[in-house]
C-alpha positions as CSV (number, residue, x, y, z in Angstrom):
1,M,-62.3,73.3,3.3
2,N,-62.4,73.4,-0.5
3,T,-61.3,76.6,-2.1
4,R,-62.5,75.7,-5.6
5,P,-65.2,73.5,-7.2
6,T,-64.2,69.8,-6.9
7,I,-64.4,67.5,-9.9
8,K,-66.3,64.3,-9.4
9,P,-63.9,61.4,-9.0
10,W,-65.4,59.4,-11.9
11,I,-64.8,62.4,-14.2
12,E,-61.2,62.9,-12.9
13,G,-60.5,59.3,-13.9
14,I,-61.2,60.1,-17.6
15,H,-58.4,60.4,-20.0
16,A,-59.6,62.8,-22.7
17,Y,-60.1,61.4,-26.2
18,V,-57.0,61.9,-28.4
19,P,-57.9,62.5,-32.0
20,G,-55.7,61.4,-34.9
21,K,-52.8,63.7,-35.6
22,A,-52.2,65.7,-38.8
23,T,-48.8,67.2,-38.0
24,G,-45.4,65.8,-37.2
25,A,-43.4,66.4,-34.0
26,D,-41.8,69.4,-35.7
27,G,-45.2,70.9,-36.6
28,R,-44.9,69.9,-40.3
29,Q,-48.2,69.2,-42.0
30,L,-48.6,65.5,-42.9
31,V,-51.0,63.5,-45.0
32,K,-53.6,62.5,-42.5
33,L,-54.2,58.8,-42.4
34,S,-54.8,58.7,-38.7
35,A,-58.6,59.3,-38.3
36,N,-60.2,56.9,-40.7
37,E,-61.6,59.6,-43.0
38,N,-62.8,58.8,-46.5
39,P,-60.0,59.5,-49.1
40,L,-62.7,59.9,-51.7
41,G,-64.2,62.8,-49.8
42,C,-68.0,62.9,-49.8
43,S,-70.8,62.6,-52.3
44,P,-71.0,65.5,-54.8
45,Q,-74.7,65.7,-53.9
46,A,-73.8,66.2,-50.3
47,L,-71.2,68.8,-51.2
48,D,-73.9,70.7,-53.2
49,A,-76.2,70.6,-50.2
50,L,-73.4,72.0,-48.0
51,N,-72.8,74.8,-50.5
52,A,-76.4,75.7,-50.8
53,P,-77.5,79.0,-49.2
54,A,-78.8,78.5,-45.7
55,N,-79.9,80.9,-42.9
56,P,-77.6,80.4,-39.9
57,A,-79.9,82.5,-37.7
58,T,-82.6,79.8,-37.6
59,Y,-82.4,76.7,-35.4
60,P,-82.4,73.4,-37.1
61,D,-85.3,70.9,-37.0
62,P,-84.9,69.5,-33.5
63,D,-86.2,66.1,-34.6
64,A,-84.2,65.9,-37.9
65,T,-87.6,64.8,-39.4
66,A,-86.6,64.6,-43.0
67,L,-83.3,62.9,-42.3
68,R,-84.9,60.3,-40.1
69,A,-87.5,59.6,-42.8
70,K,-84.8,59.1,-45.4
71,L,-82.8,56.8,-43.1
72,A,-85.9,54.7,-42.5
73,E,-86.5,54.5,-46.3
74,V,-82.9,53.5,-47.1
75,H,-82.6,50.9,-44.4
76,G,-86.2,49.6,-44.1
77,L,-86.7,50.9,-40.6
78,N,-89.4,52.8,-38.7
79,A,-88.6,56.5,-38.5
80,K,-90.2,56.7,-35.1
81,R,-87.5,54.3,-33.9
82,I,-84.6,56.5,-35.0
83,V,-82.8,59.3,-33.1
84,C,-80.1,61.5,-34.6
85,G,-77.1,62.8,-32.8
86,T,-73.9,64.9,-33.0
87,G,-72.0,62.0,-34.5
88,S,-72.6,58.6,-33.1
89,D,-70.3,59.6,-30.2
90,E,-73.1,61.6,-28.6
91,L,-75.4,58.7,-28.8
92,L,-72.9,56.2,-27.3
93,N,-72.4,58.5,-24.4
94,L,-76.1,59.0,-24.0
95,A,-76.8,55.3,-24.0
96,A,-74.5,54.8,-21.0
97,Q,-75.8,57.9,-19.3
98,A,-79.5,56.8,-19.7
99,F,-79.0,53.2,-18.4
100,A,-75.9,53.2,-16.2
101,G,-74.6,55.1,-13.2
102,P,-72.6,54.9,-10.0
103,G,-72.5,51.3,-8.8
104,D,-73.1,49.9,-12.3
105,E,-70.8,48.4,-14.8
106,V,-70.4,49.0,-18.6
107,L,-68.8,46.1,-20.4
108,F,-66.8,46.0,-23.7
109,S,-64.1,43.9,-25.2
110,K,-60.4,44.6,-24.9
111,Y,-59.1,46.8,-27.7
112,S,-62.5,48.4,-28.2
113,F,-63.3,52.0,-29.2
114,S,-61.8,54.3,-26.5
115,V,-65.1,56.3,-26.2
116,Y,-66.7,53.4,-24.4
117,D,-64.4,53.8,-21.4
118,I,-65.1,57.5,-21.4
119,A,-68.9,57.0,-21.7
120,A,-68.9,54.7,-18.7
121,R,-66.8,57.0,-16.5
122,R,-68.9,60.1,-17.5
123,C,-71.9,58.7,-15.8
124,G,-70.1,57.3,-12.8
125,A,-70.2,53.6,-13.9
126,R,-67.3,51.3,-13.8
127,P,-65.8,50.3,-17.2
128,V,-65.0,46.6,-17.6
129,E,-62.9,45.1,-20.3
130,A,-63.4,41.4,-21.3
131,A,-60.6,39.4,-22.8
132,D,-60.2,39.4,-26.5
133,D,-59.5,36.5,-28.9
134,Q,-56.7,37.5,-31.3
135,Y,-57.8,41.2,-31.3
136,T,-61.4,40.1,-31.9
137,A,-64.3,40.4,-29.4
138,D,-64.8,37.1,-27.6
139,V,-68.5,36.4,-27.0
140,D,-67.8,33.8,-24.3
141,A,-65.5,36.2,-22.4
142,L,-68.0,39.0,-22.6
143,L,-70.8,36.8,-21.3
144,D,-68.6,35.5,-18.5
145,A,-68.0,39.1,-17.4
146,V,-71.7,39.9,-17.1
147,N,-72.9,40.1,-13.5
148,E,-75.8,41.7,-11.6
149,T,-74.3,45.2,-11.9
150,T,-73.8,45.1,-15.7
151,R,-76.1,47.6,-17.4
152,V,-74.6,48.2,-20.8
153,V,-72.5,46.1,-23.2
154,F,-70.8,47.9,-26.1
155,L,-69.9,46.0,-29.2
156,A,-68.2,47.7,-32.2
157,N,-68.7,45.7,-35.3
158,P,-66.4,46.1,-37.2
159,N,-64.2,47.1,-34.3
160,N,-62.1,50.2,-34.0
161,P,-59.1,50.1,-33.7
162,T,-58.5,46.5,-34.7
163,G,-60.8,46.2,-37.8
164,T,-62.0,42.8,-36.6
165,Y,-65.6,41.6,-37.1
166,L,-68.1,39.2,-35.5
167,P,-70.5,37.4,-37.9
168,R,-74.3,37.5,-37.4
169,T,-74.3,34.1,-35.5
170,E,-71.9,35.4,-32.9
171,V,-73.8,38.7,-32.4
172,E,-77.0,36.8,-32.0
173,R,-75.3,34.5,-29.5
174,L,-74.0,37.4,-27.5
175,H,-77.5,39.0,-27.4
176,A,-79.2,35.7,-26.5
177,G,-76.8,35.2,-23.5
178,L,-77.5,38.7,-22.0
179,P,-80.1,39.3,-19.3
180,A,-83.1,41.2,-20.7
181,D,-82.3,44.2,-18.5
182,V,-78.8,44.7,-20.0
183,L,-78.6,47.0,-23.0
184,L,-76.6,45.8,-26.0
185,V,-75.2,48.7,-28.0
186,I,-74.0,47.6,-31.5
187,D,-71.8,50.3,-32.8
188,Q,-71.8,50.0,-36.6
189,A,-69.7,53.0,-37.5
190,Y,-68.0,51.0,-40.3
191,A,-70.9,48.9,-41.4
192,E,-71.0,50.5,-44.9
193,Y,-67.7,48.8,-45.7
194,L,-69.2,45.4,-45.3
195,T,-70.9,43.5,-48.1
196,P,-74.7,42.8,-47.8
197,E,-73.8,39.2,-47.1
198,E,-71.7,40.3,-44.1
199,D,-74.6,42.2,-42.4
200,D,-74.4,41.3,-38.7
201,G,-78.1,41.4,-38.2
202,G,-78.1,44.3,-35.8
203,F,-81.1,46.1,-37.3
204,L,-83.2,42.9,-37.0
205,L,-82.2,42.5,-33.4
206,A,-83.0,46.1,-32.6
207,A,-86.4,45.7,-34.3
208,A,-87.3,42.5,-32.5
209,H,-86.0,43.1,-28.9
210,S,-86.3,45.8,-26.3
211,N,-82.6,45.8,-25.2
212,V,-80.7,46.4,-28.5
213,L,-79.6,49.8,-29.8
214,V,-77.7,50.1,-33.1
215,T,-75.6,53.2,-33.8
216,R,-74.3,54.5,-37.1
217,T,-72.5,57.5,-38.4
218,F,-72.0,59.7,-41.5
219,S,-68.4,60.3,-40.6
220,K,-66.7,57.3,-42.2
221,A,-68.0,55.9,-45.6
222,Y,-70.2,59.0,-46.2
223,G,-67.3,61.3,-45.8
224,L,-69.1,63.8,-43.6
225,A,-66.9,63.7,-40.5
226,G,-66.8,67.5,-40.3
227,E,-70.6,67.8,-40.0
228,R,-70.9,65.5,-37.0
229,I,-74.0,63.4,-37.9
230,G,-74.9,60.1,-36.3
231,W,-78.0,58.1,-35.6
232,A,-79.4,55.2,-33.7
233,T,-82.3,52.8,-33.9
234,G,-83.9,50.7,-31.3
235,A,-87.1,50.0,-29.3
236,P,-89.4,53.0,-28.6
237,H,-88.4,53.3,-25.0
238,L,-84.7,53.3,-25.8
239,I,-85.2,56.1,-28.4
240,D,-87.4,58.0,-25.9
241,A,-84.6,57.8,-23.3
242,L,-82.0,59.2,-25.7
243,N,-84.4,62.0,-26.8
244,R,-84.9,63.0,-23.2
245,I,-81.2,63.9,-22.7
246,R,-79.7,64.7,-26.1
247,G,-79.1,68.2,-27.2
248,P,-82.3,69.8,-28.4
249,F,-80.8,71.1,-31.7
250,N,-78.0,68.6,-31.9
251,V,-77.7,68.2,-35.7
252,T,-77.1,71.4,-37.6
253,N,-79.0,72.7,-40.6
254,S,-76.1,71.9,-42.9
255,G,-75.6,68.5,-41.3
256,Q,-79.2,67.5,-41.9
257,A,-79.1,68.8,-45.5
258,A,-75.8,67.0,-46.2
259,G,-76.9,63.7,-44.6
260,L,-80.2,63.8,-46.6
261,A,-78.4,64.4,-49.9
262,A,-75.7,61.7,-49.1
263,L,-78.3,59.1,-48.5
264,S,-79.7,59.7,-52.0
265,D,-76.3,58.9,-53.5
266,Q,-75.8,55.2,-52.7
267,A,-73.6,54.9,-55.8
268,F,-71.0,56.9,-53.9
269,I,-71.1,54.4,-51.0
270,S,-70.7,51.6,-53.4
271,A,-67.6,53.3,-55.0
272,T,-66.2,53.9,-51.5
273,R,-66.7,50.3,-50.5
274,E,-65.1,49.0,-53.8
275,H,-62.1,51.4,-53.4
276,N,-61.6,50.4,-49.8
277,T,-61.9,46.6,-50.4
278,T,-59.3,46.8,-53.2
279,Q,-56.8,49.0,-51.4
280,L,-57.1,47.3,-48.1
281,A,-56.4,44.0,-49.7
282,R,-53.4,45.3,-51.5
283,F,-51.9,47.0,-48.5
284,S,-52.6,44.0,-46.2
285,D,-50.9,41.7,-48.7
286,A,-47.9,44.1,-48.7
287,M,-47.7,43.9,-44.9
288,A,-48.2,40.2,-44.8
289,A,-45.2,39.9,-47.2
290,L,-43.1,41.3,-44.4
291,G,-43.9,38.5,-42.0
292,N,-40.3,37.4,-42.0
293,R,-39.6,40.8,-40.5
294,G,-42.1,40.4,-37.7
295,I,-44.7,42.6,-39.3
296,R,-48.3,41.4,-39.9
297,P,-51.7,43.0,-40.4
298,V,-54.8,42.1,-38.3
299,P,-57.6,41.0,-40.7
300,S,-59.8,44.0,-41.1
301,K,-63.3,44.7,-42.3
302,A,-63.1,48.5,-41.8
303,N,-61.3,51.3,-43.7
304,F,-58.1,50.9,-41.9
305,A,-55.5,48.2,-41.1
306,L,-54.0,47.5,-37.7
307,V,-50.4,46.6,-38.4
308,L,-48.4,44.7,-35.7
309,F,-44.7,45.2,-35.3
310,E,-43.3,42.2,-33.5
311,G,-39.8,42.0,-34.9
312,E,-36.7,44.2,-34.9
313,L,-38.6,47.2,-36.2
314,D,-40.9,48.4,-33.5
315,A,-44.1,50.5,-33.9
316,A,-42.6,53.7,-32.6
317,E,-39.7,53.5,-35.1
318,A,-42.1,52.7,-37.9
319,L,-44.3,55.7,-36.9
320,A,-41.3,58.0,-37.1
321,A,-40.3,56.6,-40.5
322,I,-43.8,57.1,-41.8
323,A,-43.9,60.6,-40.4
324,A,-40.6,61.4,-42.1
325,G,-42.1,60.2,-45.3
326,G,-45.0,62.7,-44.9
327,Y,-47.8,60.7,-43.4
328,A,-49.6,60.7,-40.1
329,V,-50.9,57.4,-38.8
330,R,-52.2,56.3,-35.4
331,H,-50.0,54.8,-32.6
332,L,-52.1,53.5,-29.7
333,P,-50.0,52.6,-26.7
334,G,-52.8,54.1,-24.5
335,Q,-55.1,51.4,-25.7
336,G,-52.7,48.6,-24.9
337,L,-51.3,48.5,-28.5
338,P,-47.7,49.9,-28.2
339,H,-46.7,47.3,-30.8
340,A,-49.2,48.4,-33.4
341,L,-50.1,51.2,-35.8
342,R,-53.6,51.8,-37.1
343,I,-53.3,53.0,-40.7
344,T,-56.3,54.5,-42.6
345,I,-56.7,53.3,-46.1
346,G,-56.0,56.2,-48.4
347,T,-55.4,56.4,-52.2
348,A,-53.6,53.6,-54.0
349,E,-50.5,55.8,-54.3
350,Q,-50.5,56.7,-50.6
351,M,-50.8,53.0,-49.5
352,D,-48.0,52.0,-51.9
353,D,-45.9,54.8,-50.5
354,I,-46.5,53.7,-46.9
355,A,-45.9,50.1,-47.7
356,Q,-42.5,51.0,-49.2
357,I,-41.6,53.2,-46.3
358,I,-42.3,50.3,-43.8
359,A,-40.5,47.8,-45.9
360,K,-37.4,50.0,-46.2
361,A,-37.4,50.7,-42.4
362,A,-37.6,47.0,-41.8
363,G,-34.6,46.4,-44.0
364,A,-36.6,44.4,-46.6
């Protein structure tokens, strides 16, 4: 006889999400390059909106009406086909919850965002990993893994934690190969770091088909991670499903105001993209120069680099050296990457410093 409430077995199988660290093993505060935050901060307009007087005693607009209207204006979408969430994480979890359950499968590529596994298990579905292709999602492997119990397919594009990216032709091929009753969720958390020419066509697919949901966030390029603002677009019945089960006041007053102001400052997003493109290229070149030491970066389209340590210097030793130098980066053995570090792109000085630390640790 049970003497206490019993956790459901599918919940017991969840390994809680581990956020990027900001302190060393000794408790010392480190420069945080472990959570893919924007080193430029956020738009001054968004900061002004956050600092404006607000009444915390009143509930926020439950439908985020003004924010959805501005999102529709900026991206050429229909506001009625947009839903906002507490970060895109809430919406990813709700997508799995709405369309999968016990006996179903939720599919994603190896080395995908760890929340996909959690989202699947939360609703009692079985998480399934398809094989990757050089740390990139493999469309053929994903399609081969689809069966009659597959209900949701998650695709992060660009992908976290690898930074790899599928072009529009491959995303379209993935969608075309899926049964009509399988939901394709395209997670575009890092889409603002792409050039317009690199657009993967997710919005067009979501507008034209009944089984595509695209999610985005204000946490990365917009620099509003602390406000927890995300959004999704898709067919009306998909948006209706998420609205049925999301939190009724899930985006705060301050979050809605900051998001609205941030969308009005696309110059900040352009500056963020330019900074990231320049510093990512410089840092990746510095890591590629250590190839004779068994160190190489995975080509990235996001605001971080996944650096592989395949020589005498292993990732754990590099992590310790970087921490000793005052920086926190991400080691991901729990995601099958014990030989890699995910390093957020910071300022030019920070990236030069880390590159020098790694080179010295490798004996270069």
